C-alpha positions in Angstrom: 115.9 104.5 91.9 116.0 104.4 95.7 116.5 101.1 97.4 115.3 100.2 100.7 117.1 97.4 102.5 115.2 95.6 105.3 114.5 92.3 106.8 112.4 89.5 104.9 108.8 89.3 105.2 106.8 86.8 107.2 103.2 85.9 107.5 102.1 88.2 104.5 103.8 91.4 105.6 106.6 92.9 103.7 109.0 92.9 106.6 108.9 91.0 109.9 110.7 93.8 111.6 108.4 96.7 112.6 111.0 99.4 111.8 111.5 98.2 108.2 107.8 97.6 107.6 107.2 101.3 109.0 109.5 102.8 106.2 108.1 100.4 103.6 104.5 101.6 104.4 105.6 105.2 104.6 107.1 105.1 101.1 104.0 103.3 99.7 101.7 105.8 101.2 103.6 108.6 99.6 103.8 106.9 96.2 107.6 106.9 96.0 109.2 104.7 93.6 111.8 102.2 95.2 113.3 98.9 95.0 112.9 96.7 98.2 115.8 94.4 99.0 115.3 91.8 101.7 118.5 90.9 103.5 119.5 89.4 106.9 123.1 90.6 107.0 123.2 94.2 108.5 126.9 94.5 108.6 127.0 97.0 105.6 124.2 99.1 107.0 124.8 102.5 108.8 125.2 101.6 112.6 124.9 97.9 111.5 121.2 98.1 111.7 118.2 97.6 109.3 116.5 99.1 107.7 118.5 101.6 105.6 117.9 103.4 102.5 120.3 104.0 99.6 119.4 107.3 97.8 121.9 108.0 95.3 125.3 108.0 97.0 123.7 108.5 100.5 123.1 105.6 102.7 120.7 106.6 105.5 120.0 104.4 108.6 117.3 104.4 111.2 113.7 104.6 110.4 112.9 108.0 111.7 115.9 109.5 110.1 114.9 107.7 106.7 111.4 109.3 106.9 112.8 112.7 107.8 115.2 112.5 104.9 112.5 111.7 102.4 110.2 114.3 103.7 112.9 117.0 103.3 114.5 115.8 100.2 111.5 114.7 98.3 109.2 117.6 99.2 106.6 115.5 100.8 103.6 117.1 102.4 102.3 114.0 104.3 102.8 115.7 107.8 102.7 119.4 106.7 99.3 120.0 108.2 100.2 118.8 111.7 99.8 121.3 114.6 102.7 121.7 117.2 100.7 119.7 119.7 100.1 116.9 117.1 103.8 116.9 116.4 104.6 116.4 120.1 102.0 113.5 120.1 103.7 112.0 117.0 107.0 111.9 119.0 105.5 110.5 122.1 103.8 107.7 120.1 107.1 106.9 118.3 108.9 106.5 121.6 106.0 104.3 122.9 106.6 102.1 119.8 110.3 101.9 120.5 109.4 100.4 124.0 106.9 98.0 122.4 109.7 96.7 120.0 111.6 95.1 122.8 108.4 93.2 124.1 107.7 92.1 120.5 111.2 90.9 119.9 111.1 89.1 123.3 108.1 87.2 122.3 109.8 85.9 119.2 113.4 85.2 120.3 113.3 84.9 124.2 110.0 83.2 125.3 110.6 79.4 125.1 106.9 79.0 124.5 107.0 80.9 121.1 110.6 80.8 120.0 110.4 77.2 118.4 107.2 78.4 116.3 108.9 81.5 115.2 112.2 79.8 114.3 110.4 77.1 112.4 108.3 79.9 110.4 111.5 81.6 109.4 113.2 78.4 108.3 110.0 77.4 106.3 109.7 80.7 104.5 113.4 81.5 104.0 115.2 78.2 103.0 118.6 80.1 102.9 118.3 80.6 106.7 119.8 77.9 108.8 118.9 76.5 112.2 122.5 77.3 113.3 122.1 80.9 112.0 118.8 81.3 113.8 120.5 80.0 117.0 123.3 82.3 116.8 120.8 85.3 116.2 119.0 84.1 119.4 122.2 84.1 121.5 123.0 87.7 120.2 119.5 88.9 121.2 119.8 87.4 124.6 122.7 89.6 125.2 120.9 92.7 123.9 117.8 92.0 126.0 120.0 91.6 129.2 121.7 95.0 128.6 118.5 96.8 127.6 116.6 95.4 130.5 113.7 93.4 129.0 115.8 90.2 129.2 115.5 90.4 133.1 111.7 90.4 133.1 109.6 87.4 133.7 107.4 86.8 130.6 104.1 88.1 132.4 105.9 91.2 133.3 107.3 91.7 129.9 103.9 91.3 128.3 102.3 93.5 130.8 104.7 96.2 129.6 103.8 95.6 125.9 100.2 95.4 126.5 100.3 98.9 128.4 102.0 100.4 125.3 99.3 98.8 123.0 96.5 100.1 125.4 97.8 103.6 124.9 97.6 103.3 121.1 94.0 101.9 121.5 93.1 105.1 123.5 94.5 107.3 120.8 93.4 105.7 117.6 89.9 106.9 116.6 87.0 104.6 115.5 87.3 105.9 112.0 90.1 107.5 110.0 93.7 107.7 111.3 95.5 109.3 114.2 95.3 113.0 113.1 92.4 112.9 110.6 90.9 111.3 107.6 94.3 110.7 105.7 97.2 108.7 107.1 100.3 110.5 108.3 103.9 109.2 108.8 102.8 108.1 112.5 100.2 105.8 111.0 102.8 104.1 109.0 104.9 103.7 112.1 101.9 102.3 114.1 101.2 99.8 111.2 104.8 98.6 111.3 104.0 97.3 114.8 100.4 96.3 114.6 100.8 94.4 111.4 103.6 92.3 112.9 101.2 91.4 115.6 97.9 91.1 113.9 99.1 89.0 111.0 101.7 87.1 113.1 100.5 83.5 113.0 101.5 82.6 116.5 99.1 83.3 119.4 101.1 85.6 121.8 99.7 87.8 124.5 100.4 90.9 122.5 98.3 89.4 119.6 95.5 88.3 122.0 95.3 91.9 123.3 95.5 93.6 120.0 92.7 91.3 118.6 90.4 92.7 121.4 90.9 96.3 120.2 88.6 96.7 117.2 89.9 100.3 116.5 93.6 98.9 116.3 92.6 96.1 114.0 90.6 98.5 111.8 93.6 100.9 111.6 96.0 98.1 110.7 93.8 96.7 108.0 93.3 100.2 106.5 96.8 100.8 106.1 97.5 97.2 104.8 95.0 97.9 102.1 96.2 101.4 101.3 99.8 100.3 100.7 98.5 97.7 98.1 100.8 94.9 97.0 103.1 93.4 99.6 106.5 91.9 98.5 
C-alpha cells in the first residue's frame, strides 16, 4: 500500500501544511488506498521536503509531482475532461497558491502577534514536540523568509500580498460546484489545502478574516472537507 508522509494535523485538518493537505485531499477524492504517516523530520524526504509519497520502491516528492505520478500510474481520470484553457488556468492557480504559502507561513512563524498562539497550539496537540524544537524551526524559517523575500516585508504588506491571492481565488470559485464544474478536480484539492488551513485555523489572522468574508471560498472549502470524509 502507498504511504503518504506529511506534517501532522492541527485544528481538525489532516495536515497543517497546505501542500501535504493538498495531496491527502487529492488521494481521498480519487478513492486511493494509502497509509498516512505524520512526521516532522523531513531529512529522509526527496529534496528534504514534505510531503512525499512512497509507492513501492519509488519515493516521490513535491505535491504537484506526486499528483502527476498518481494520475499517470494509477490511470486516474479526475482531470481528463479539462480543456487546454482550463489546464492553463490550473497552472496559474497553483502558482498563485505557491505565493500564498509564504504569507500563510509568515503568519504562523514570523508575526510576533500570532507566533506564540501557533507555537502553543502545536505543543498542546503534539506532546513529542519541544519548545526548543519549535524555536529552532522558527529560526530556520526566518532564514528562508529572508532569502525568499517575504521576510523583508512589514506585516501589513505581507498580508496585502496574501489577501490579493485569496481575492483572485474568490473571483474564480463559483457560487456552486467547483472550479471547473460540478465535480472536484485536482486543483480543488490544491485550493482546499490552503483554504482549510486558513478557515479551520483557530487563530484570527488577517488571512482568516478575509477568507471568512468570501462565502464562495468558505463553501468550497467545506464541500471538499465533507467530500474527503474522515480526517486523521
